[in-house]
Each structure stands twice: as structure tokens, then as C-alpha cells.
N, C-alpha and C positions, 0 to 999 in steps of 0.2 A: 504494500500500500504506500503510495507516494505521500508527499508532505503538503499537497494542496488542501485548501479549506473545504470541508464537507458542509454543504448547505442543506439544512433541514427546513422545508417549507410547509407550514401548516396551511391547509386549504379547508375552508368551511362552506359547504353548500347550503347556506342559510341566508335568508333576509335578516337584516340586523335586528329587527324587532322580535325575531324568533329565538334570540339568545339572551338569557338572563345572567345576572351576576354570578350565580352558582356555576353555570356553564363556563363562563370566562375564567373563574377562579380554578375550576378543574383543569382547564387547558394550561394555565400557567403552572399549576402543580405538576401536571404530566411532563411539561417541558423540563422542569427542575429534576424530576426523577429520571427521565430518559437521558438528560445530559450527564447526570452523575454516573449512570450505567455505562454510557458510551465512553466516558473519560477513562474507564478501566479497561476498555477493549481496543480502542483505536488511538494511534499516536497523532492523528491529524487534529488541527484546530477545527472546532465545530461552531458553526454559525447558524442560529435559529432565526427564521423569518416568521414572526407571529403577528397576526393582524391586531392583536391587543397590546403589543409592545412596539410595533413599527408604525410609522406615520404613513408610509407609502403603501398603496394597495398592490397586490400581486400582479405582475405583468408576465403572462405566460410566454411571450415572445423572448424574454430574457433568459428563460430556462428551457427553451424548446428542446435542446439536445445535449444539455450539460450532463456529462457522466458523473459529475461531482455534486449532483443535486438529487435529493429524494423528496417526494411529496407525501405528507401525512394528511390524508383526507379524514377528518374527524366528524363522525355522525353522532353528535352530542345529545340530541333528543329527537323525538319522532317528527318534528316540524321542519325537517330539511326540505329543500326545494329540489325536486328530481331534475329539473332542467339545468340546475347548477352543478350537478354531480360531475366529478372529474371524467367520468366515462363519456360525457358529452363533449368534453374538451380534447379527447384523445387524438383527434386528427392533428392537433397542434403540439402534442406532448409525446416525447420519446423517453420520458424519465420514469424510473421505478416509482410506484405508488404503493403506500401501505395504508389500508383502511383501518381506522380505529372504530369498531362498532361498540358504541357506548349506550345503545338504546335498542329495545326490541324492534324488529323489522316486521311490518305487516305484509310487505311484498318484496320480492326478490330484487336485489341490485345487480345490474348486468355485470358480466364477467369480462375481463381482458387478461391476456397473458402476463402483462407487467404489473398487475394489481394483486396484492395478497392481503387478506383480511385477518385481523386479530380481534377476538371477542373480549371486550373489556367491560361487559355488562354482568353484574352480579345477579343472577336469576333468582337466587334465594331471597335476596333483599329487594329485588325489583328496582335496582338503581345502579349507577355507574360504580365501578370499583372505587373504594375509598382511598383518596390521595390527600385528604385534608389533614392527616396526622403528619408529624415530622418524619424525616427520612429514616431515622432509627426505629420508628414505630410501625412502619409499613409491614404488613404480613408477608411472610416468605413466599406464599403462593402468588402474590401480586408482583413481588420482585422477579420471580421466575418468568412471568409473562413479559415484563419489561425487558428482562435479559434476552428472552427469545426474540423480541423486536430488535434489540441492539445487535444480536448476532446476524439477523437478516440484513440489517444495514451494513454491518461489517462485511458480510459475504458479498454484497452488491458492490462495495467500493474496493474490494481486494484487487490489487493490480495484477496478481498472478492469474493464470487461466484456471477457472473453476473446474474441479474434477467432475467427471460425468457421473450422473446418478447411477447407483447400483441396480435400480429397478423401481417399478411403480407399484404401490400398494394402495388399494381402496380400503379405507377405514370407515365402516358404516356408522351412521348415526345410532345412538343408543339411548336408553332411558335415563332419567335424571340420576338414579341411584348408581349408575356406572359411568357417569361423565368424567369423574376424576381419573378412573382407570383408563378411559379412552384418551384423555389428555396426556397421561403418562406414556402410553404406548406411542402416541403421535410424536411426542417430544423425543423419546428415546430413539425411534427408528429414523426420524429426520436427522438426528445427530450422527447416526450410524451411516448416513449417506443415501438413504432411500427417499424417493419422492412419494409423499403421502397425499392422496386425493380423498376428498376434495380440498382445495385450498381456499374455497369461499364458503360462506354459510349455506346450509341446506335451505332450499325454498320452503315457503310456508303454504304455497298453493299446491293442491294435490297433483294436478296434471304436470305442473312445472317440476315438482318433486320427483315424480316417476321418470320424467325425461332426463332430469339432472342425474339421478342415480344410474340409470341405464348407460348414459354417455360416459360416466366416470368409471363404472365397472368395466366397460368395454375397452377403456384405455389402460386397464391394469392387468397384471399377471397373477396377483395374489389379492384375494378379497377377504377381509377380516371383519367378523361380525360379533358383537357382544350382546348377549341376551341378559337382561336384568330381572329384577323381581316384580316389576310392574308392567302392565300392558299399556304402554304409552311411549312416546307421544302419539296421539291420533289426530290427524289433520281434519279440518272442517270438510264435510262431504264424504268422509271415509269411514268405513266400519272396521278397518284393519289398522293395527298399529304400524308406525313407520318401520319398526324392526321386521315385522312380518312382510310388509311390502317389499323391503330391500331383499329379503331372502327369496321371495317369489320372483323378483326380477332377475336375480342371479340364476335361479333354476330355469327360467325361460330362456336366458341367453345360452346356457349350457345345452339345453334340450334342442335349441334351434341351430346349434353349431355341430357340424359333423366331426370336426377335429379341433378341439380347443385345449390349450394348456392351462387355461384359467383354473385356479384352485381356490377353494373356499375353506377357511378355518372359522368355526363357530364356537364361541366360548360361553359356557354356562357356569355361574359361580359354584364352587364346591359346596357351599352351604346354601344352596338355592332355596329361598323361602318365598314362594309366590304370594303377592298381596291380593290376588283376586282369583276366582275360579277360572275366569277366562284365560289368564296367564298360565295357570297350571295346565289347563287342557291344551293350550297351544304348544307349550314346551314338551309335554308328554307325546303329543302327536308328532312333533318335529323329530324327537329322538327315536320314536318307534318306526319312523319311515326312512331311516338312514339308508336302507338298501335302495331306495328310490331316488336318493339325492346324489347325483353324479358329482364327481370331483369335489367331494365334501368330507371334511373330518370334523366331528363334534368332540370338543374337549371340555371336561368338567374337572377342573383342577384349581389350586390356588393360582392367582393371576401371575405370580412370578414364574411359575412353571409354564404357563401359557405363553408368556413372552419369550421364554427359551425355545418353545416349540415354533413360534412365529419365526424366530431368528434362524433356526435350523432349516425350516421349510423355505425361507427366503433364500438362504444360501444354495439350496437345491435347485429351486425353480429359476433363479437368476444366475446359477453357476458362479457364485462369488467366491473367489479364493480369499479366505480370511488371513490376516497377518498372524504370525505366531503370537501366542499370549505373552504379555509383558512379564518378564521375569520379576518376581517379587522380592528377590534377595538383593541387598545392597552389596557393596564391595566386600565388606567384612562378613557377609553371609547372614546377617540378621534379618529377621522378619519384622514387619511393622504393624502395630496395632493403633487404631484410632480410638483414643480415650475421650468419650463424650460425657460431659457433666455440666452441672449448672454453676460453673465458676466457683466451686468450693475449694477451700484450702485447709490445711491442718494435718494432723498426724496420720489420719487414715488416707488422705490424698497422697502423702509422701510414701506411705507403705506400699500403695498400689504402684506408683511410678517406680519406686526403688525395686520392687519385686520384678517388674518387667525388665528393668535394666540389668538386674542380676542374671536373668535368663537370656541375656543377649538379644532382647526384643526392643526395637526402637519404638518410642511412644510419640505419636502425633497428638497435638492438642489445639484447641482454639485459642487464639490470642484475643482477649476480650477488650483490649484497648483500641482495636480497629473500629472503623466506621462500618455501618450496616452492609454496604456492598462488598467491602473488603472481607468481612466476616463470612458472607455467603460464598464468595469465591474461594476463600481458604477452606471452608467447610466442604465444598464440593471437591476441591483438590485433595483434601485428606481422604475422602471417601474413595476417590479414584486410585490413589497411590498406596492404600493400606491393604494388608492381608487379612486383617480381622478388625472387628468393631466391638468395643466394650462400652455399653451405656451404664453409667452409674445413676440409679434411680433411688435417691435417698429421701425425697419429700414428695408429697402427693401433688402431682401436676400432670394429669392425663393428656392435656392438650400439648404440652411440651414433649412428652414421651411419644405421642402419636405422630407429631411432626418429624421427629428424628427417625422413627421407623419408616415413615413415608419417604424420607430422603434416601434411606438405605435402598428402598425399592427402586428409586429413580436413578440410582448411581450409574447404570449403563447409559442413561441419557446424558450424564455429565461427562462421559468418555471412558468409563471403566470397562476394560476388556476381559479381565479375569474375575472369576467368582471369589467371594470371601471364603476363606478357609473356615472361619467361625464367626458367628454373630451372637453376642451374649448380652444379657441384662443382669447386672448385679443390683439386687434390690433389698430394701429393708423389709423384714418379715411382716411388719404391721401394715404395709401398704400393698401386699401381694394381690388382694382382691381388686385393687384399682387397675391392675394390668390386664388388658384384653388384647390378645394377639390374633391376627389374621394369618394363619399358616402355622406350621409346626417346625420351622427351621431355625427358631430362635432358642438359644440355650439359656435357660433360666437358672440363676445362681442366687441362693439366699445368703444374705450377709448376716449370718448368725454369729455365735460365739467362736466359731472356728478361726484360726489364724488366716491371714490373707493368702498365704501360699496354698493352703488347703482349698480355699474358696476358688482361686484362679487356676488350680491345677487342670480342670477340664479344658480351659482355654489354651494353656501352654501345650497340652498334649496334642491338640489338633494343629498346632503350629509347628510341630516337629517334622 
């Protein structure tokens, strides 16, 4: 990447009266957060063009073909003007555009190859993601979305030739209870070098939705479908859920093709608990008719195992030669354990660190004096480079624990190539009931009266 200035241009398809002070403040906050993220990733000077900080209005002719400009089209509320969308200006624009979808869309926004959309709308709270708190208080999942946008910008401005995609995967829309799993799969496989379709939001009109899904499945070689516990979403005018519609479209494509390499992987949660009789009957029927479902595999496992299956299948169908796993040993032959804790110090802390050092095991930790973005980056780096993870859970804080377990699941998306040799939670006996695990690959160690060497022996044995 050269040293030219990167221009980030905000474009708002609104009449001025359709934007309130809340929208304007959100835009300024987003600029601050994005700038903080980009400063960690690109060496270039970054210049923002924001209609609420600049006096001059945007002149498209000035940025017509600049390779060092990217447009952020912000859909801040439902009152945007369709005629003003960047899609209608694209005869004059050759620049990459990122859409920030901060509002629910009643109708589809047209697609173009140089436009990629990011959903910044919190559907649970029915509002834009919260950026009104300080940088250090923004939730990790929001930072991850901003970091995804930053990586997209970095990739666009890289001066070196971009590597070719390993292959194209269709990732079907799923129900609300599995959206976080879908986002994790999407992020991880994009970072692994695969093109994930669709890159735009799914349409909310039934006929558009069916056409959209068919077009994107036909462009793919691998089709991944997640079935959740609820029979939804269901579009207006339809009696079938979108999950069922997508599976039916895949079957129609396969049945109408004499020779297709298209493969479908369908995931059902290991602890499947249907919320309605309709969903129970659909899943039972789908599973029992597997012999009629061509080019299809149904997997009912923990999601981490499912992701491993996707990866293996992708390597097969795209014939991807994977690099050799990164060797985990340092020059002196030591293994590395990432010690995650709530910034506690004292005799017990020293015992744990000293024990690992005595076993010739290098200890990674978080440096708490860093700012939020630096901490997230260091946390991800430690996950990628460690052979084992030990979480010390000494006080009741389920949200903190669940966020760390979630990050461990996401580590392949951060760039981790090799599996952890061991993942363990060292917990105080009185808060054991507070720990709820999804999956059985976490080693649970009670911090009772035993000495620390006895407690951590199961960890060191797996690292030998």
C-alpha cells in the first residue's frame, strides 16, 4: 500500500429534513470509531469527507475514478430518497462503495459489483448499533463489525495484486436464533479466502427473494444452510419459511441439472429444540427424506465441528491445497498458553504464571493499559498464536465468560490455522452452576484446595 491519502467519503441519500440530530451524531461517532480502527490497519493518512463537518457538498466528478477514494453510503433511517441512492449515480462512479445499513429495509436496494453492504442495525433493539458510548465502552461485537469494514477498505486500497478467491460459497439466510453462528461462519470463511454470497441483504419481497436466492446458489459451488429452532422468517405472501424456500430452490436447481457439482451442507443444532410444531415437523420431514435430497449432507453437531466439516468439504470441492499448519513451538521448543483473566493480580496469579514457566510453557496475557482497539487486536493475536487457552473464572460474570468462549470459537476467522491442543476453564467451586457450555471440548478444572500444579496438570499433559 503506497503513502497516498485515503479519502473516505460519506454519501447520504436523504433530503436534509429527513435527518435529525440523532442521525448526525451517529454519523460523527461512526467516523470516530472507523478512523480509530483504520489507524491500526493502514499506514496511509486518512481523510474523511463528511457532509456534517465539511462546508462543500460532494462533487462526484472529482472522485469519478480515484483509486484512493471509497464511498460510504449510509442508510441512516427509513426516509432515504431512492432517486438519490449511489446506485443511480453509478454511471459517473468507478469507486468502491460500502453501504452502511442502519435501518430496516422495506424493499430491496439494487445491487452492483462494486457495492458491498454491512448491516449495522440492531434487530433486537430495533435501532442502529450503539456508538454513543466512549471508544473503550463499545461492545466487542460492534468493534468486530467495524474491523470487518476496515479490512474491506484495506483490501481495496492494497497496492499488491489481490489473491484470487479460493471458491464461492452460498450462505443461506437463517432464523434469528442462529444469526450469530451465521455471522461467525461468514467472517471466518471470508478471512480464509472464500467468496461468500450473498454480499447484499436478502430481499424482503417474496418473488425478489426467490430470484435472488436462485441466482446466488447458481453462482456457487458449495451451499451452506443453517436450520434453527424457529420456523421463521416468513415473508409476506408466503406460507413457507425462508429457510424452507432456500432448501427447495437448491433441490430444484439440482433436480433440473443433469451434471452438477453443486453440494449442499445443512446444519441442525445438536441440541435442537423446536419452538413450534410446524418447525418440528419440517425438520423431521427434511431429515427423513435425505435419500431424496441429491448432493446433500445433513449434519447435526456442535457448530465448531460443522465449521470443520465446511472447511474440509470446501477444500475438496475447490481442490484447495492448504498450507502446512503453523508450527506451535518457539525456538526453544516451548508451547504457548493464552492466560485469560479479569486483570487480577496477587499470589494465586503468580502461582499460575510461575507454574507454566517452570514447565517451559510460554504465557501470553492481555496488557490492560492499551486502548480498546489495541486490546482487541492483541486478544485476537494471542488466540491465533497460542497452543492452549486457560480462562480463569474467579467471580460471577457470565457475560464476560461467554464473550471469551465466543472469541475462542471465532479464532479461525482471526487467522488461526491450527487447532488448540487444550481449552480449559479454571473456576471457583461456588460459581460452577453459573457456567453453561455449548459443546463438550472445554476442560473444566475446579480451583479447590489442591495445589496449583495438581489443578493444571490436565492442561500440561495435553501440551506435551
